[in-house]
Each structure stands twice: as C-alpha cells, then as structure tokens.
N, C-alpha and C positions, 0 to 999 in steps of 0.2 A: 173162754170169750167163743172159741171154738163150738162149743158146746150150744152158747147163748144165738152164735149164728144158724146152726143147724136145726134148733127151734125155734129160729124164728122163720127161717124158711121152710120150715115142717107146717108152719099156721096158713091156714086158707081165708082170705079174706071175705068177711059175712054176707056184704055185698057185691053183686058180679056185675055191676056199674063201675065200681069203681074198681075192678081187677086190674085193668090195663095198668091203672098209675101204680098199685102196689107191687103188683108184679116185676113193672118199669125198677120203681124203687128199690128193692129185693135184690136185684140185678145189679146195681148201683151198688147197693152193698157190699155185695157180693165180689163188685170187682176192687169196689174198697179194699176190701179184707186179704185179698190175694196181692195188692200192692203194698200195702201195710206190711206182709210177712215177706213179702219181697227186700224192702228195704229194711228192716230187722235182720232180715239175714245178712245181710252189706254191712250192718252194722251200724244202722241210723238209729239214732234217739227217735223210737217212733210212740212214747210216752203221752204226749198231744194227737197221736193221730187216734192212738187206743182211745183215749175220751170221749173222742168225736164219733168214733167209729162206734161205741158202745150207747151215745147219746142218739145216737142215728137210729140204733138199732129200738131202742126205748121208744121212741117217736111212734116208728112202725108198729111195737106192738100197741102201745096205746091210741093209734090209727085204727088196728083190726079191732080193738075192743071196744071202741065207740063207733065203728062207721055205721051198724043198724039203727042206732038210737041218732047220730046229730052227723052226716054224715060231709058238713061243710065243711067244718072242724077237723072231721077226719084228713079231709084232700089237706086242709092247710098242715096239718101233721105229717101229709106224705110227700110236700113241698117241702118242709124246712127241712126234712131228712134226708129229702131228694139234694138238696144244696148242701148237706154239710159232707152227704157221701160225693159231690164234686167237687169238693174243699178237700177234701181225703184223697181223692183220686188224681188232682193237681198237684197237692204238694208234696204228695209221697214220693217223687223221681227226685225233689231235693235233698230230702232227709235222706235216700237211698246214697246219693251223689256224696252226701257232707259223711255218711258212713264210712262208705268204701275211701275217700280221700284220710280220714281219720285213722283207716288202718292202716292204708299205706302210710301214712307219716308214724305210729307206733311202732309199726315191723320195720320202716328206717331207723329207728329210734333206736330200737333191739339190738341191730347189727352195728351201730354206731358202737353203742357199748360193752359189744361182745368184744370186739376190735380192739377198743382201748384197753379194757379186762389182759387179752389176749399180750398185748405189747407190754403192758407191765408186768405180766406173769414171766414173758423172756425177760426181758429188762433185770427182774430180780434175780432170774435165775444167773444170769450174762454176769451181774455186777455186783451181787451180794459179796460173793468171795474175796474180790477185790476191795470192796468197802472196808470190809472187818476187817482184813488184813491191815490194810492202811491204817486204820482208827487204833488197831494194837500195837501195833509199831509205834506210834505218836504214843500212846498211853506208857507206855514202857520204854521210852527211848535212854533214857539215862541207865537204867538196870544194865549190869555185868554180870558174865558169867566165868566165874573163877571156881580154882580149887580151895577144899578147906583144908 
C-alpha cells in the first residue's frame, strides 16, 4: 500500500488547470494514509479504511490518466476520491479509539487470567499434600499393621 501511495504521489497531472484539485486530493489521501497507519498502530481494525483508501488512490490514478482527454470526468473522479479521503479522515479516530479500548481490554483479561493461574498454583501447592493424605487415610482406614 505504501508503494501505491508513493507512486500516486509521484505522478504528475497532465492538465495544469486541475493541478490544484489533484494536489489537494493527494494531500488528503496522504493525510488519510497517516491516520489509518496511526489507527492500525493503536490496534484498530482498519480493513475497511484500507479498502476505501485503495479505492481513493485508484480513482486519482484513473482521473490522472483521463485528465487530458476528459477533464470533466476527471474532476468528478477527483471529487469522489476527495470524498473518500475525507470519510477516512473522519472515521479513523473512532477506529483508533476502538482499537485502543480493545487492546486495554485484552491486557486486563490477560492480567486477570494470570492472577487466577497463580492463585490456583499456590492453592495446589499448599493443599495438595493435605488432600492426598486425607484421601489416603480414608481409603486405607480399616487396615491394621501387625506382626506376622
């Protein structure tokens, strides 16, 4: 995905009149990419954001390729790509927050599980001999030791 973003940013628009639109959309996509990366680093599920980001990049590439032949359609594609980038920019903080909450919940659960296992290990260490000998004495209660 990073390679596609670098290739996208490296392309130059064919029509200088739409360079402002293209440059603006590219900046929005770069910002969206940065926010998606941060959301992923915080543990968020960014799969839908990545799909939208890839779609936005594809739209910009298509708009760049038809910009000289059909500028009005290229402007529409730039607008669609810009809309997708803005949706990603707006949605990524929620994904990052959900990811951070998920990581915190997982860490809390791990701590509780570890505590329970340690407590069980201590109880087993302390009470296993007592339980064993109690059961042994009950099983062999009627036996007598004597001389032959």
